[in-house]
Backbone as XML, in Angstrom:
<?xml version="1.0"?>
<chain id="A" units="angstrom">
  <residue number="1" name="UNK">
    <atom name="N" x="74.847" y="90.628" z="87.024"/>
    <atom name="CA" x="75.395" y="91.638" z="87.896"/>
    <atom name="C" x="76.484" y="91.034" z="88.771"/>
  </residue>
  <residue number="2" name="UNK">
    <atom name="N" x="77.284" y="91.901" z="89.370"/>
    <atom name="CA" x="78.415" y="91.433" z="90.155"/>
    <atom name="C" x="78.017" y="90.556" z="91.337"/>
  </residue>
  <residue number="3" name="UNK">
    <atom name="N" x="76.798" y="90.714" z="91.835"/>
    <atom name="CA" x="76.368" y="89.899" z="92.974"/>
    <atom name="C" x="75.664" y="88.619" z="92.542"/>
  </residue>
  <residue number="4" name="UNK">
    <atom name="N" x="75.663" y="88.319" z="91.247"/>
    <atom name="CA" x="75.112" y="87.051" z="90.772"/>
    <atom name="C" x="76.130" y="85.938" z="90.999"/>
  </residue>
  <residue number="5" name="UNK">
    <atom name="N" x="75.641" y="84.712" z="90.938"/>
    <atom name="CA" x="76.507" y="83.556" z="91.153"/>
    <atom name="C" x="76.898" y="82.913" z="89.830"/>
  </residue>
  <residue number="6" name="UNK">
    <atom name="N" x="77.835" y="82.015" z="89.918"/>
    <atom name="CA" x="78.234" y="81.222" z="88.761"/>
    <atom name="C" x="77.031" y="80.467" z="88.204"/>
  </residue>
  <residue number="7" name="UNK">
    <atom name="N" x="76.156" y="79.981" z="89.068"/>
    <atom name="CA" x="74.944" y="79.295" z="88.614"/>
    <atom name="C" x="74.117" y="80.213" z="87.730"/>
  </residue>
  <residue number="8" name="UNK">
    <atom name="N" x="73.952" y="81.476" z="88.142"/>
    <atom name="CA" x="73.198" y="82.438" z="87.340"/>
    <atom name="C" x="73.830" y="82.595" z="85.958"/>
  </residue>
  <residue number="9" name="UNK">
    <atom name="N" x="75.149" y="82.710" z="85.933"/>
    <atom name="CA" x="75.854" y="82.879" z="84.660"/>
    <atom name="C" x="75.697" y="81.648" z="83.775"/>
  </residue>
  <residue number="10" name="UNK">
    <atom name="N" x="75.854" y="80.468" z="84.359"/>
    <atom name="CA" x="75.708" y="79.235" z="83.571"/>
    <atom name="C" x="74.300" y="79.137" z="83.008"/>
  </residue>
  <residue number="11" name="UNK">
    <atom name="N" x="73.306" y="79.501" z="83.812"/>
    <atom name="CA" x="71.922" y="79.485" z="83.323"/>
    <atom name="C" x="71.755" y="80.392" z="82.103"/>
  </residue>
  <residue number="12" name="UNK">
    <atom name="N" x="72.357" y="81.588" z="82.150"/>
    <atom name="CA" x="72.254" y="82.521" z="81.021"/>
    <atom name="C" x="73.051" y="81.993" z="79.829"/>
  </residue>
  <residue number="13" name="UNK">
    <atom name="N" x="74.260" y="81.457" z="80.069"/>
    <atom name="CA" x="75.044" y="80.863" z="78.977"/>
    <atom name="C" x="74.208" y="79.848" z="78.217"/>
  </residue>
  <residue number="14" name="UNK">
    <atom name="N" x="73.573" y="78.951" z="78.954"/>
    <atom name="CA" x="72.829" y="77.856" z="78.345"/>
    <atom name="C" x="71.526" y="78.344" z="77.713"/>
  </residue>
  <residue number="15" name="UNK">
    <atom name="N" x="70.782" y="79.157" z="78.432"/>
    <atom name="CA" x="69.471" y="79.633" z="77.957"/>
    <atom name="C" x="69.589" y="80.448" z="76.670"/>
  </residue>
  <residue number="16" name="UNK">
    <atom name="N" x="70.634" y="81.263" z="76.568"/>
    <atom name="CA" x="70.743" y="82.180" z="75.430"/>
    <atom name="C" x="71.865" y="81.807" z="74.459"/>
  </residue>
  <residue number="17" name="UNK">
    <atom name="N" x="72.463" y="80.638" z="74.650"/>
    <atom name="CA" x="73.522" y="80.154" z="73.766"/>
    <atom name="C" x="74.648" y="81.184" z="73.617"/>
  </residue>
  <residue number="18" name="UNK">
    <atom name="N" x="75.134" y="81.670" z="74.754"/>
    <atom name="CA" x="76.198" y="82.671" z="74.793"/>
    <atom name="C" x="77.463" y="82.051" z="75.359"/>
  </residue>
  <residue number="19" name="UNK">
    <atom name="N" x="78.587" y="82.697" z="75.082"/>
    <atom name="CA" x="79.856" y="82.238" z="75.644"/>
    <atom name="C" x="80.525" y="83.303" z="76.501"/>
  </residue>
  <residue number="20" name="UNK">
    <atom name="N" x="80.024" y="84.550" z="76.431"/>
    <atom name="CA" x="80.591" y="85.653" z="77.207"/>
    <atom name="C" x="79.449" y="86.511" z="77.724"/>
  </residue>
  <residue number="21" name="UNK">
    <atom name="N" x="79.561" y="86.922" z="78.984"/>
    <atom name="CA" x="78.560" y="87.803" z="79.584"/>
    <atom name="C" x="79.235" y="89.033" z="80.171"/>
  </residue>
  <residue number="22" name="UNK">
    <atom name="N" x="78.668" y="90.217" z="79.933"/>
    <atom name="CA" x="79.188" y="91.397" z="80.620"/>
    <atom name="C" x="78.739" y="91.364" z="82.077"/>
  </residue>
  <residue number="23" name="UNK">
    <atom name="N" x="79.560" y="91.905" z="82.967"/>
    <atom name="CA" x="79.220" y="91.973" z="84.391"/>
    <atom name="C" x="79.194" y="93.450" z="84.777"/>
  </residue>
  <residue number="24" name="UNK">
    <atom name="N" x="78.079" y="93.866" z="85.371"/>
    <atom name="CA" x="77.928" y="95.257" z="85.791"/>
    <atom name="C" x="77.733" y="95.315" z="87.300"/>
  </residue>
  <residue number="25" name="UNK">
    <atom name="N" x="78.076" y="96.479" z="87.872"/>
    <atom name="CA" x="77.850" y="96.662" z="89.303"/>
    <atom name="C" x="76.425" y="97.146" z="89.545"/>
  </residue>
  <residue number="26" name="UNK">
    <atom name="N" x="76.102" y="97.447" z="90.784"/>
    <atom name="CA" x="74.719" y="97.808" z="91.136"/>
    <atom name="C" x="74.256" y="99.092" z="90.454"/>
  </residue>
  <residue number="27" name="UNK">
    <atom name="N" x="75.212" y="99.928" z="89.983"/>
    <atom name="CA" x="74.871" y="101.163" z="89.291"/>
    <atom name="C" x="74.792" y="100.991" z="87.775"/>
  </residue>
  <residue number="28" name="UNK">
    <atom name="N" x="75.059" y="99.763" z="87.297"/>
    <atom name="CA" x="75.047" y="99.508" z="85.861"/>
    <atom name="C" x="76.368" y="99.806" z="85.178"/>
  </residue>
  <residue number="29" name="UNK">
    <atom name="N" x="77.413" y="100.093" z="85.965"/>
    <atom name="CA" x="78.741" y="100.338" z="85.395"/>
    <atom name="C" x="79.400" y="99.008" z="85.070"/>
  </residue>
  <residue number="30" name="UNK">
    <atom name="N" x="79.987" y="98.915" z="83.898"/>
    <atom name="CA" x="80.653" y="97.683" z="83.486"/>
    <atom name="C" x="81.919" y="97.492" z="84.301"/>
  </residue>
  <residue number="31" name="UNK">
    <atom name="N" x="82.072" y="96.278" z="84.859"/>
    <atom name="CA" x="83.265" y="95.997" z="85.655"/>
    <atom name="C" x="84.080" y="94.827" z="85.108"/>
  </residue>
  <residue number="32" name="UNK">
    <atom name="N" x="83.550" y="94.111" z="84.120"/>
    <atom name="CA" x="84.290" y="92.989" z="83.551"/>
    <atom name="C" x="83.379" y="92.071" z="82.778"/>
  </residue>
  <residue number="33" name="UNK">
    <atom name="N" x="83.917" y="90.920" z="82.433"/>
    <atom name="CA" x="83.140" y="89.897" z="81.738"/>
    <atom name="C" x="83.398" y="88.546" z="82.384"/>
  </residue>
  <residue number="34" name="UNK">
    <atom name="N" x="82.491" y="87.642" z="82.159"/>
    <atom name="CA" x="82.665" y="86.244" z="82.535"/>
    <atom name="C" x="82.445" y="85.442" z="81.264"/>
  </residue>
  <residue number="35" name="UNK">
    <atom name="N" x="83.369" y="84.548" z="80.980"/>
    <atom name="CA" x="83.234" y="83.736" z="79.770"/>
    <atom name="C" x="83.275" y="82.259" z="80.122"/>
  </residue>
  <residue number="36" name="UNK">
    <atom name="N" x="82.817" y="81.468" z="79.180"/>
    <atom name="CA" x="82.904" y="80.019" z="79.354"/>
    <atom name="C" x="84.367" y="79.607" z="79.507"/>
  </residue>
  <residue number="37" name="UNK">
    <atom name="N" x="85.263" y="80.301" z="78.812"/>
    <atom name="CA" x="86.689" y="80.010" z="78.948"/>
    <atom name="C" x="87.171" y="80.284" z="80.365"/>
  </residue>
  <residue number="38" name="UNK">
    <atom name="N" x="86.691" y="81.375" z="80.978"/>
    <atom name="CA" x="87.074" y="81.667" z="82.361"/>
    <atom name="C" x="86.553" y="80.577" z="83.292"/>
  </residue>
  <residue number="39" name="UNK">
    <atom name="N" x="85.358" y="80.104" z="83.030"/>
    <atom name="CA" x="84.805" y="79.001" z="83.824"/>
    <atom name="C" x="85.735" y="77.795" z="83.751"/>
  </residue>
  <residue number="40" name="UNK">
    <atom name="N" x="86.178" y="77.445" z="82.558"/>
    <atom name="CA" x="87.095" y="76.314" z="82.413"/>
    <atom name="C" x="88.429" y="76.592" z="83.111"/>
  </residue>
  <residue number="41" name="UNK">
    <atom name="N" x="88.919" y="77.830" z="83.013"/>
    <atom name="CA" x="90.184" y="78.178" z="83.664"/>
    <atom name="C" x="90.085" y="78.025" z="85.177"/>
  </residue>
  <residue number="42" name="UNK">
    <atom name="N" x="88.941" y="78.374" z="85.730"/>
    <atom name="CA" x="88.733" y="78.229" z="87.166"/>
    <atom name="C" x="88.726" y="76.750" z="87.548"/>
  </residue>
  <residue number="43" name="UNK">
    <atom name="N" x="88.155" y="75.942" z="86.698"/>
    <atom name="CA" x="88.002" y="74.516" z="86.992"/>
    <atom name="C" x="89.252" y="73.682" z="86.687"/>
  </residue>
  <residue number="44" name="UNK">
    <atom name="N" x="90.057" y="74.134" z="85.743"/>
    <atom name="CA" x="91.201" y="73.342" z="85.299"/>
    <atom name="C" x="92.509" y="74.089" z="85.552"/>
  </residue>
  <residue number="45" name="UNK">
    <atom name="N" x="93.350" y="73.596" z="86.440"/>
    <atom name="CA" x="94.642" y="74.256" z="86.655"/>
    <atom name="C" x="95.508" y="74.168" z="85.396"/>
  </residue>
  <residue number="46" name="UNK">
    <atom name="N" x="96.443" y="75.096" z="85.265"/>
    <atom name="CA" x="97.295" y="75.178" z="84.073"/>
    <atom name="C" x="98.005" y="73.866" z="83.765"/>
  </residue>
  <residue number="47" name="UNK">
    <atom name="N" x="98.504" y="73.187" z="84.801"/>
    <atom name="CA" x="99.279" y="71.971" z="84.532"/>
    <atom name="C" x="98.443" y="70.893" z="83.856"/>
  </residue>
  <residue number="48" name="UNK">
    <atom name="N" x="97.145" y="70.891" z="84.085"/>
    <atom name="CA" x="96.270" y="69.913" z="83.424"/>
    <atom name="C" x="96.279" y="70.143" z="81.917"/>
  </residue>
  <residue number="49" name="UNK">
    <atom name="N" x="96.328" y="71.406" z="81.516"/>
    <atom name="CA" x="96.272" y="71.742" z="80.093"/>
    <atom name="C" x="97.559" y="71.394" z="79.361"/>
  </residue>
  <residue number="50" name="UNK">
    <atom name="N" x="98.632" y="71.101" z="80.082"/>
    <atom name="CA" x="99.869" y="70.687" z="79.452"/>
    <atom name="C" x="99.811" y="69.225" z="79.017"/>
  </residue>
  <residue number="51" name="UNK">
    <atom name="N" x="98.826" y="68.497" z="79.528"/>
    <atom name="CA" x="98.725" y="67.068" z="79.226"/>
    <atom name="C" x="98.014" y="66.860" z="77.890"/>
  </residue>
  <residue number="52" name="UNK">
    <atom name="N" x="98.529" y="65.939" z="77.089"/>
    <atom name="CA" x="97.879" y="65.607" z="75.823"/>
    <atom name="C" x="96.689" y="64.677" z="76.024"/>
  </residue>
  <residue number="53" name="UNK">
    <atom name="N" x="96.782" y="63.800" z="76.997"/>
    <atom name="CA" x="95.723" y="62.821" z="77.243"/>
    <atom name="C" x="95.135" y="63.055" z="78.629"/>
  </residue>
  <residue number="54" name="UNK">
    <atom name="N" x="93.899" y="63.530" z="78.673"/>
    <atom name="CA" x="93.245" y="63.793" z="79.953"/>
    <atom name="C" x="92.375" y="62.626" z="80.428"/>
  </residue>
  <residue number="55" name="UNK">
    <atom name="N" x="92.331" y="61.557" z="79.658"/>
    <atom name="CA" x="91.446" y="60.439" z="80.018"/>
    <atom name="C" x="91.758" y="59.804" z="81.381"/>
  </residue>
  <residue number="56" name="UNK">
    <atom name="N" x="93.015" y="59.784" z="81.861"/>
    <atom name="CA" x="93.253" y="59.181" z="83.183"/>
    <atom name="C" x="92.627" y="59.970" z="84.339"/>
  </residue>
  <residue number="57" name="UNK">
    <atom name="N" x="92.243" y="61.199" z="84.100"/>
    <atom name="CA" x="91.703" y="62.007" z="85.196"/>
    <atom name="C" x="90.257" y="62.435" z="84.907"/>
  </residue>
  <residue number="58" name="UNK">
    <atom name="N" x="89.477" y="61.529" z="84.389"/>
    <atom name="CA" x="88.092" y="61.848" z="84.011"/>
    <atom name="C" x="87.304" y="62.397" z="85.200"/>
  </residue>
  <residue number="59" name="UNK">
    <atom name="N" x="87.550" y="61.902" z="86.370"/>
    <atom name="CA" x="86.826" y="62.370" z="87.546"/>
    <atom name="C" x="87.651" y="63.397" z="88.329"/>
  </residue>
  <residue number="60" name="UNK">
    <atom name="N" x="88.156" y="64.395" z="87.632"/>
    <atom name="CA" x="89.014" y="65.419" z="88.234"/>
    <atom name="C" x="88.221" y="66.194" z="89.282"/>
  </residue>
  <residue number="61" name="UNK">
    <atom name="N" x="88.636" y="66.079" z="90.534"/>
    <atom name="CA" x="87.866" y="66.605" z="91.663"/>
    <atom name="C" x="87.670" y="68.119" z="91.660"/>
  </residue>
  <residue number="62" name="UNK">
    <atom name="N" x="88.695" y="68.959" z="91.393"/>
    <atom name="CA" x="88.448" y="70.409" z="91.404"/>
    <atom name="C" x="87.378" y="70.842" z="90.411"/>
  </residue>
  <residue number="63" name="UNK">
    <atom name="N" x="87.346" y="70.209" z="89.238"/>
    <atom name="CA" x="86.328" y="70.542" z="88.240"/>
    <atom name="C" x="84.941" y="70.243" z="88.798"/>
  </residue>
  <residue number="64" name="UNK">
    <atom name="N" x="84.789" y="69.080" z="89.359"/>
    <atom name="CA" x="83.503" y="68.688" z="89.946"/>
    <atom name="C" x="83.144" y="69.593" z="91.126"/>
  </residue>
  <residue number="65" name="UNK">
    <atom name="N" x="84.139" y="69.965" z="91.937"/>
    <atom name="CA" x="83.864" y="70.835" z="93.089"/>
    <atom name="C" x="83.359" y="72.203" z="92.674"/>
  </residue>
  <residue number="66" name="UNK">
    <atom name="N" x="83.977" y="72.794" z="91.658"/>
    <atom name="CA" x="83.535" y="74.116" z="91.199"/>
    <atom name="C" x="82.103" y="74.042" z="90.713"/>
  </residue>
  <residue number="67" name="UNK">
    <atom name="N" x="81.812" y="73.048" z="89.918"/>
    <atom name="CA" x="80.458" y="72.944" z="89.379"/>
    <atom name="C" x="79.432" y="72.618" z="90.458"/>
  </residue>
  <residue number="68" name="UNK">
    <atom name="N" x="79.815" y="71.845" z="91.445"/>
    <atom name="CA" x="78.862" y="71.534" z="92.514"/>
    <atom name="C" x="78.662" y="72.732" z="93.443"/>
  </residue>
  <residue number="69" name="UNK">
    <atom name="N" x="79.591" y="73.671" z="93.425"/>
    <atom name="CA" x="79.478" y="74.874" z="94.256"/>
    <atom name="C" x="79.081" y="76.105" z="93.448"/>
  </residue>
  <residue number="70" name="UNK">
    <atom name="N" x="78.457" y="75.912" z="92.301"/>
    <atom name="CA" x="78.146" y="77.040" z="91.431"/>
    <atom name="C" x="77.238" y="78.063" z="92.097"/>
  </residue>
  <residue number="71" name="UNK">
    <atom name="N" x="76.425" y="77.621" z="93.055"/>
    <atom name="CA" x="75.550" y="78.561" z="93.757"/>
    <atom name="C" x="76.312" y="79.410" z="94.769"/>
  </residue>
  <residue number="72" name="UNK">
    <atom name="N" x="77.510" y="78.969" z="95.150"/>
    <atom name="CA" x="78.304" y="79.680" z="96.151"/>
    <atom name="C" x="79.523" y="80.384" z="95.572"/>
  </residue>
  <residue number="73" name="UNK">
    <atom name="N" x="79.631" y="80.407" z="94.243"/>
    <atom name="CA" x="80.741" y="81.087" z="93.583"/>
    <atom name="C" x="80.212" y="82.376" z="92.979"/>
  </residue>
  <residue number="74" name="UNK">
    <atom name="N" x="80.737" y="83.499" z="93.435"/>
    <atom name="CA" x="80.280" y="84.808" z="92.956"/>
    <atom name="C" x="81.021" y="85.184" z="91.689"/>
  </residue>
  <residue number="75" name="UNK">
    <atom name="N" x="80.328" y="85.862" z="90.791"/>
    <atom name="CA" x="80.951" y="86.258" z="89.531"/>
    <atom name="C" x="82.179" y="87.131" z="89.752"/>
  </residue>
  <residue number="76" name="UNK">
    <atom name="N" x="82.174" y="87.920" z="90.806"/>
    <atom name="CA" x="83.336" y="88.774" z="91.071"/>
    <atom name="C" x="84.601" y="87.953" z="91.327"/>
  </residue>
  <residue number="77" name="UNK">
    <atom name="N" x="84.442" y="86.672" z="91.649"/>
    <atom name="CA" x="85.593" y="85.810" z="91.877"/>
    <atom name="C" x="86.240" y="85.348" z="90.576"/>
  </residue>
  <residue number="78" name="UNK">
    <atom name="N" x="85.487" y="85.407" z="89.467"/>
    <atom name="CA" x="86.011" y="84.848" z="88.218"/>
    <atom name="C" x="85.944" y="85.814" z="87.034"/>
  </residue>
  <residue number="79" name="UNK">
    <atom name="N" x="85.578" y="87.074" z="87.269"/>
    <atom name="CA" x="85.499" y="87.991" z="86.129"/>
    <atom name="C" x="86.882" y="88.312" z="85.594"/>
  </residue>
  <residue number="80" name="UNK">
    <atom name="N" x="86.905" y="88.685" z="84.342"/>
    <atom name="CA" x="88.129" y="89.161" z="83.712"/>
    <atom name="C" x="87.906" y="90.610" z="83.294"/>
  </residue>
  <residue number="81" name="UNK">
    <atom name="N" x="88.990" y="91.345" z="83.246"/>
    <atom name="CA" x="88.915" y="92.739" z="82.823"/>
    <atom name="C" x="89.502" y="92.901" z="81.423"/>
  </residue>
  <residue number="82" name="UNK">
    <atom name="N" x="89.686" y="91.776" z="80.737"/>
    <atom name="CA" x="90.213" y="91.777" z="79.368"/>
    <atom name="C" x="89.026" y="91.714" z="78.406"/>
  </residue>
  <residue number="83" name="UNK">
    <atom name="N" x="88.540" y="92.867" z="78.014"/>
    <atom name="CA" x="87.422" y="92.935" z="77.067"/>
    <atom name="C" x="87.549" y="94.205" z="76.249"/>
  </residue>
  <residue number="84" name="UNK">
    <atom name="N" x="86.880" y="94.231" z="75.125"/>
    <atom name="CA" x="86.874" y="95.408" z="74.262"/>
    <atom name="C" x="85.697" y="96.285" z="74.654"/>
  </residue>
  <residue number="85" name="UNK">
    <atom name="N" x="85.976" y="97.568" z="74.862"/>
    <atom name="CA" x="84.919" y="98.520" z="75.182"/>
    <atom name="C" x="85.129" y="99.782" z="74.364"/>
  </residue>
  <residue number="86" name="UNK">
    <atom name="N" x="84.011" y="100.335" z="73.892"/>
    <atom name="CA" x="84.049" y="101.576" z="73.124"/>
    <atom name="C" x="82.944" y="102.491" z="73.639"/>
  </residue>
  <residue number="87" name="UNK">
    <atom name="N" x="83.124" y="103.784" z="73.425"/>
    <atom name="CA" x="82.071" y="104.719" z="73.820"/>
    <atom name="C" x="80.941" y="104.654" z="72.805"/>
  </residue>
  <residue number="88" name="UNK">
    <atom name="N" x="79.774" y="105.093" z="73.218"/>
    <atom name="CA" x="78.603" y="104.994" z="72.346"/>
    <atom name="C" x="78.674" y="105.912" z="71.123"/>
  </residue>
  <residue number="89" name="UNK">
    <atom name="N" x="79.661" y="106.788" z="71.063"/>
    <atom name="CA" x="79.824" y="107.637" z="69.884"/>
    <atom name="C" x="81.096" y="107.293" z="69.092"/>
  </residue>
  <residue number="90" name="UNK">
    <atom name="N" x="81.662" y="106.118" z="69.358"/>
    <atom name="CA" x="82.907" y="105.707" z="68.690"/>
    <atom name="C" x="82.657" y="105.398" z="67.217"/>
  </residue>
  <residue number="91" name="UNK">
    <atom name="N" x="83.569" y="105.834" z="66.348"/>
    <atom name="CA" x="83.446" y="105.465" z="64.932"/>
    <atom name="C" x="83.792" y="103.989" z="64.723"/>
  </residue>
  <residue number="92" name="UNK">
    <atom name="N" x="83.373" y="103.459" z="63.592"/>
    <atom name="CA" x="83.548" y="102.036" z="63.281"/>
    <atom name="C" x="85.002" y="101.599" z="63.365"/>
  </residue>
  <residue number="93" name="UNK">
    <atom name="N" x="85.929" y="102.438" z="62.950"/>
    <atom name="CA" x="87.346" y="102.058" z="62.958"/>
    <atom name="C" x="87.830" y="101.780" z="64.382"/>
  </residue>
  <residue number="94" name="UNK">
    <atom name="N" x="87.326" y="102.519" z="65.361"/>
    <atom name="CA" x="87.716" y="102.266" z="66.750"/>
    <atom name="C" x="87.134" y="100.955" z="67.260"/>
  </residue>
  <residue number="95" name="UNK">
    <atom name="N" x="85.913" y="100.647" z="66.844"/>
    <atom name="CA" x="85.296" y="99.366" z="67.228"/>
    <atom name="C" x="86.135" y="98.224" z="66.676"/>
  </residue>
  <residue number="96" name="UNK">
    <atom name="N" x="86.474" y="98.298" z="65.386"/>
    <atom name="CA" x="87.288" y="97.254" z="64.755"/>
    <atom name="C" x="88.649" y="97.143" z="65.437"/>
  </residue>
  <residue number="97" name="UNK">
    <atom name="N" x="89.237" y="98.294" z="65.769"/>
    <atom name="CA" x="90.543" y="98.280" z="66.433"/>
    <atom name="C" x="90.497" y="97.623" z="67.790"/>
  </residue>
  <residue number="98" name="UNK">
    <atom name="N" x="89.475" y="97.937" z="68.584"/>
    <atom name="CA" x="89.355" y="97.343" z="69.921"/>
    <atom name="C" x="89.128" y="95.836" z="69.843"/>
  </residue>
  <residue number="99" name="UNK">
    <atom name="N" x="88.240" y="95.405" z="68.958"/>
    <atom name="CA" x="87.978" y="93.965" z="68.800"/>
    <atom name="C" x="89.263" y="93.248" z="68.392"/>
  </residue>
  <residue number="100" name="UNK">
    <atom name="N" x="89.998" y="93.847" z="67.467"/>
    <atom name="CA" x="91.233" y="93.229" z="66.977"/>
    <atom name="C" x="92.316" y="93.212" z="68.045"/>
  </residue>
  <residue number="101" name="UNK">
    <atom name="N" x="92.524" y="94.339" z="68.727"/>
    <atom name="CA" x="93.572" y="94.404" z="69.760"/>
    <atom name="C" x="93.312" y="93.422" z="70.897"/>
  </residue>
  <residue number="102" name="UNK">
    <atom name="N" x="92.053" y="93.291" z="71.288"/>
    <atom name="CA" x="91.724" y="92.416" z="72.415"/>
    <atom name="C" x="91.542" y="90.967" z="71.986"/>
  </residue>
  <residue number="103" name="UNK">
    <atom name="N" x="91.392" y="90.722" z="70.672"/>
    <atom name="CA" x="91.216" y="89.357" z="70.188"/>
    <atom name="C" x="89.926" y="88.725" z="70.676"/>
  </residue>
  <residue number="104" name="UNK">
    <atom name="N" x="88.847" y="89.513" z="70.658"/>
    <atom name="CA" x="87.547" y="89.040" z="71.144"/>
    <atom name="C" x="86.513" y="89.099" z="70.024"/>
  </residue>
  <residue number="105" name="UNK">
    <atom name="N" x="85.330" y="88.601" z="70.295"/>
    <atom name="CA" x="84.275" y="88.532" z="69.286"/>
    <atom name="C" x="83.182" y="89.578" z="69.486"/>
  </residue>
  <residue number="106" name="UNK">
    <atom name="N" x="83.385" y="90.468" z="70.469"/>
    <atom name="CA" x="82.383" y="91.493" z="70.730"/>
    <atom name="C" x="83.033" y="92.700" z="71.393"/>
  </residue>
  <residue number="107" name="UNK">
    <atom name="N" x="82.390" y="93.852" z="71.215"/>
    <atom name="CA" x="82.809" y="95.065" z="71.908"/>
    <atom name="C" x="81.618" y="95.558" z="72.709"/>
  </residue>
  <residue number="108" name="UNK">
    <atom name="N" x="81.863" y="95.954" z="73.944"/>
    <atom name="CA" x="80.805" y="96.480" z="74.801"/>
    <atom name="C" x="80.745" y="97.992" z="74.610"/>
  </residue>
  <residue number="109" name="UNK">
    <atom name="N" x="79.539" y="98.482" z="74.428"/>
    <atom name="CA" x="79.320" y="99.902" z="74.185"/>
    <atom name="C" x="78.964" y="100.557" z="75.511"/>
  </residue>
  <residue number="110" name="UNK">
    <atom name="N" x="79.759" y="101.582" z="75.870"/>
    <atom name="CA" x="79.581" y="102.246" z="77.158"/>
    <atom name="C" x="79.232" y="103.717" z="76.946"/>
  </residue>
  <residue number="111" name="UNK">
    <atom name="N" x="78.366" y="104.206" z="77.779"/>
    <atom name="CA" x="78.109" y="105.649" z="77.883"/>
    <atom name="C" x="78.658" y="106.027" z="79.247"/>
  </residue>
  <residue number="112" name="UNK">
    <atom name="N" x="79.831" y="106.639" z="79.238"/>
    <atom name="CA" x="80.562" y="106.803" z="80.492"/>
    <atom name="C" x="81.051" y="105.422" z="80.899"/>
  </residue>
  <residue number="113" name="UNK">
    <atom name="N" x="80.600" y="104.950" z="82.045"/>
    <atom name="CA" x="80.915" y="103.584" z="82.495"/>
    <atom name="C" x="79.714" y="102.649" z="82.389"/>
  </residue>
  <residue number="114" name="UNK">
    <atom name="N" x="78.578" y="103.182" z="81.978"/>
    <atom name="CA" x="77.338" y="102.398" z="81.891"/>
    <atom name="C" x="77.321" y="101.553" z="80.620"/>
  </residue>
  <residue number="115" name="UNK">
    <atom name="N" x="76.982" y="100.292" z="80.762"/>
    <atom name="CA" x="76.832" y="99.397" z="79.617"/>
    <atom name="C" x="75.518" y="99.728" z="78.916"/>
  </residue>
  <residue number="116" name="UNK">
    <atom name="N" x="75.599" y="100.093" z="77.629"/>
    <atom name="CA" x="74.385" y="100.429" z="76.878"/>
    <atom name="C" x="74.180" y="99.530" z="75.664"/>
  </residue>
  <residue number="117" name="UNK">
    <atom name="N" x="75.157" y="98.678" z="75.349"/>
    <atom name="CA" x="74.981" y="97.792" z="74.210"/>
    <atom name="C" x="76.173" y="96.882" z="73.996"/>
  </residue>
  <residue number="118" name="UNK">
    <atom name="N" x="76.008" y="96.001" z="73.014"/>
    <atom name="CA" x="77.059" y="95.064" z="72.625"/>
    <atom name="C" x="77.084" y="95.020" z="71.109"/>
  </residue>
  <residue number="119" name="UNK">
    <atom name="N" x="78.274" y="95.093" z="70.539"/>
    <atom name="CA" x="78.439" y="94.931" z="69.099"/>
    <atom name="C" x="79.206" y="93.643" z="68.881"/>
  </residue>
  <residue number="120" name="UNK">
    <atom name="N" x="78.563" y="92.659" z="68.265"/>
    <atom name="CA" x="79.271" y="91.412" z="67.971"/>
    <atom name="C" x="80.022" y="91.579" z="66.662"/>
  </residue>
  <residue number="121" name="UNK">
    <atom name="N" x="81.029" y="90.757" z="66.491"/>
    <atom name="CA" x="81.797" y="90.826" z="65.262"/>
    <atom name="C" x="80.916" y="90.495" z="64.057"/>
  </residue>
  <residue number="122" name="UNK">
    <atom name="N" x="79.942" y="89.591" z="64.248"/>
    <atom name="CA" x="79.035" y="89.250" z="63.158"/>
    <atom name="C" x="78.182" y="90.455" z="62.762"/>
  </residue>
  <residue number="123" name="UNK">
    <atom name="N" x="77.629" y="91.155" z="63.750"/>
    <atom name="CA" x="76.840" y="92.353" z="63.467"/>
    <atom name="C" x="77.697" y="93.412" z="62.779"/>
  </residue>
  <residue number="124" name="UNK">
    <atom name="N" x="78.897" y="93.582" z="63.265"/>
    <atom name="CA" x="79.798" y="94.590" z="62.719"/>
    <atom name="C" x="80.108" y="94.302" z="61.255"/>
  </residue>
  <residue number="125" name="UNK">
    <atom name="N" x="80.480" y="93.066" z="60.956"/>
    <atom name="CA" x="80.804" y="92.700" z="59.576"/>
    <atom name="C" x="79.600" y="92.870" z="58.657"/>
  </residue>
  <residue number="126" name="UNK">
    <atom name="N" x="78.449" y="92.458" z="59.120"/>
    <atom name="CA" x="77.232" y="92.591" z="58.309"/>
    <atom name="C" x="76.956" y="94.068" z="58.011"/>
  </residue>
  <residue number="127" name="UNK">
    <atom name="N" x="76.995" y="94.895" z="59.036"/>
    <atom name="CA" x="76.708" y="96.323" z="58.870"/>
    <atom name="C" x="77.739" y="96.994" z="57.967"/>
  </residue>
  <residue number="128" name="UNK">
    <atom name="N" x="79.004" y="96.679" z="58.177"/>
    <atom name="CA" x="80.068" y="97.334" z="57.445"/>
    <atom name="C" x="80.151" y="96.891" z="55.983"/>
  </residue>
  <residue number="129" name="UNK">
    <atom name="N" x="79.974" y="95.589" z="55.734"/>
    <atom name="CA" x="80.222" y="95.061" z="54.395"/>
    <atom name="C" x="78.982" y="94.664" z="53.606"/>
  </residue>
  <residue number="130" name="UNK">
    <atom name="N" x="77.837" y="94.522" z="54.255"/>
    <atom name="CA" x="76.663" y="94.015" z="53.539"/>
    <atom name="C" x="75.455" y="94.957" z="53.527"/>
  </residue>
  <residue number="131" name="UNK">
    <atom name="N" x="75.502" y="96.034" z="54.252"/>
    <atom name="CA" x="74.368" y="96.971" z="54.216"/>
    <atom name="C" x="74.658" y="98.128" z="53.327"/>
  </residue>
</chain>
């Protein structure tokens, strides 16, 4: 939920072997996602990623600071609004289109604004091509 911390998200990432989590508000309305990539983006400034060799900065302080403050970092500080969402009555072609347009591995299924499910690309391919 939006009032959870980065620590909560990391715990779920690790416990359930996930890389992306939907974030909902107190009413269950989807407001964004938090991904492992967003976590890295928060920890690593853009200029660091321009470097080919990161070994000289192994003890990069901002990265360590973010992780040491995971209990004090709210998910609302790092959520992204770039995700695929479809209504619960959307046909398969719309699901495929949203996943493709957004370049993601899952689509969130909404009834109105309420999160009611997740369709992963693996589930979609299996259902579409193998059932």
